[in-house]
C-alpha positions as CSV (number, residue, x, y, z in Angstrom):
1,M,91.8,91.8,130.1
2,T,91.5,88.1,129.3
3,R,93.7,86.4,126.8
4,G,90.8,85.9,124.3
5,S,89.4,89.3,124.7
6,E,89.0,91.4,121.5
7,D,90.4,94.4,123.4
8,S,93.6,92.6,124.4
9,L,96.9,94.4,123.8
10,T,98.0,91.8,121.2
11,A,94.7,92.1,119.2
12,R,95.0,95.9,119.2
13,F,98.6,95.8,118.2
14,D,97.8,93.3,115.5
15,R,95.1,95.5,114.1
16,W,97.4,98.5,114.2
17,L,100.1,96.5,112.2
18,D,97.4,95.7,109.6
19,Y,96.7,99.4,109.3
20,A,100.4,100.2,109.2
21,F,101.1,97.7,106.4
22,F,98.2,98.9,104.2
23,G,98.8,102.5,105.0
24,G,102.5,102.2,104.2
25,A,101.6,100.5,100.9
26,E,99.1,103.2,100.1
27,V,101.3,106.2,100.9
28,T,104.3,104.6,99.0
29,V,102.3,103.7,95.8
30,L,100.3,106.9,95.6
31,G,103.3,109.0,96.5
32,L,105.6,107.2,94.0
33,P,105.7,109.9,91.4
34,V,107.0,112.4,94.0
35,L,109.4,110.0,95.4
36,L,110.9,109.3,91.9
37,T,111.1,113.0,91.3
38,L,113.0,113.4,94.6
39,M,115.7,111.0,93.3
40,V,117.0,113.7,90.9
41,A,116.8,116.5,93.4
42,P,120.0,118.4,94.3
43,N,121.6,117.6,97.6
44,P,120.6,113.9,97.6
45,V,121.8,113.2,101.1
46,T,119.6,115.7,102.8
47,V,116.7,115.0,100.5
48,S,116.8,111.3,101.0
49,L,117.0,111.6,104.8
50,S,114.0,113.9,104.9
51,A,112.0,111.9,102.3
52,M,112.6,108.6,104.1
53,T,111.6,110.2,107.4
54,A,108.5,111.6,105.8
55,L,107.6,108.2,104.3
56,T,108.1,106.4,107.7
57,V,106.1,109.0,109.7
58,S,103.4,109.1,107.1
59,T,102.9,105.3,107.4
60,V,102.7,105.5,111.2
61,T,100.4,108.5,111.1
62,V,98.0,107.1,108.5
63,A,97.8,103.8,110.5
64,T,97.1,105.6,113.7
65,L,94.6,108.1,112.3
66,R,92.7,105.7,110.0
67,G,92.5,103.1,112.8
68,G,90.8,105.6,115.1
69,W,93.4,105.7,117.8
70,I,93.5,109.5,117.4
71,D,90.1,110.9,116.3
72,V,90.5,113.5,113.6
73,G,87.4,112.6,111.6
74,E,86.3,110.0,109.1
75,W,89.2,108.7,107.0
76,P,88.6,107.4,103.4
77,A,88.7,103.7,103.1
78,F,91.6,101.9,101.4
79,G,89.6,100.9,98.4
80,D,87.6,104.1,98.0
81,F,87.9,104.8,94.3
82,Y,86.4,108.3,94.4
83,S,89.0,109.7,96.8
84,L,91.9,108.0,95.1
85,P,93.1,111.1,93.0
86,L,92.8,113.3,96.1
87,R,94.7,110.8,98.2
88,A,97.4,110.5,95.6
89,A,97.8,114.3,95.3
90,Y,97.7,114.9,99.0
91,Y,100.2,112.1,99.9
92,G,102.5,113.3,97.2
93,G,102.2,116.9,98.3
94,V,102.9,115.9,101.9
95,L,106.0,113.8,101.0
96,G,107.4,116.5,98.6
97,F,106.8,119.4,100.9
98,T,108.2,117.7,104.0
99,A,111.2,116.4,102.1
100,Y,111.9,119.9,100.8
101,A,111.4,121.6,104.2
102,G,113.5,119.0,106.0
103,S,116.3,119.3,103.4
104,L,116.2,123.1,103.6
105,A,116.4,123.0,107.4
106,Q,119.3,120.6,107.2
107,L,121.2,122.8,104.8
108,S,120.5,126.0,106.8
109,T,121.6,124.5,110.1
110,G,124.4,122.1,108.9
111,S,122.9,119.4,111.2
112,P,121.0,116.3,110.1
113,W,118.6,116.5,113.1
114,P,116.3,119.1,111.5
115,G,116.0,116.7,108.6
116,I,114.2,114.3,110.9
117,I,112.4,116.7,113.2
118,V,110.8,119.0,110.5
119,P,109.3,116.2,108.4
120,T,108.1,114.4,111.5
121,A,106.2,117.4,112.7
122,C,104.9,118.5,109.3
123,C,103.7,115.0,108.3
124,A,101.8,114.5,111.5
125,V,100.0,117.9,111.3
126,L,99.3,117.8,107.5
127,L,98.0,114.2,107.6
128,A,95.8,115.0,110.6
129,L,94.1,117.7,108.5
130,F,93.4,115.3,105.6
131,P,89.9,114.2,106.8
132,R,88.9,117.9,107.0
133,V,90.2,118.5,103.5
134,V,88.2,115.6,102.1
135,D,85.1,116.8,103.9
136,R,85.4,120.3,102.6
137,L,86.0,119.2,99.0
138,Q,83.0,116.9,99.3
139,R,80.9,119.8,100.4
140,V,81.9,122.1,97.5
141,S,81.7,119.4,94.8
142,R,78.9,119.4,92.4
143,F,78.2,115.8,93.0
144,D,77.2,114.2,96.2
145,V,79.7,111.4,96.1
146,P,80.3,109.8,99.5
147,F,84.0,109.6,100.3
């Protein structure tokens, strides 16, 4: 590849960083109510490890999937107003569920490693299913609103 090529490694990495920045901001802002709720959860050490792992993995996963590096379907655009409530609920649900599951795994095993492994696996799988959820909800909705 030539240095000025659009497909250069630097250009692709720069594009992925853009997706990671905006994906991280989107997941954090839309998942903020759940993250604030997790601050008062019992066992703050286990919950915080799992929640921060979920937040980090969600950022990387959203960037990778939205950028098309792994094809799972059409992802809603950042500024898509119609899918905003669904994205907020879904991101919050993913963060809350994975933080709870990771915390439960840590408490049951006594090791911090399940608090990293469980949220990582759950976030990747649940976020990969998101385009299908959007598509199904669009099909069953009364209005033909393009997501």
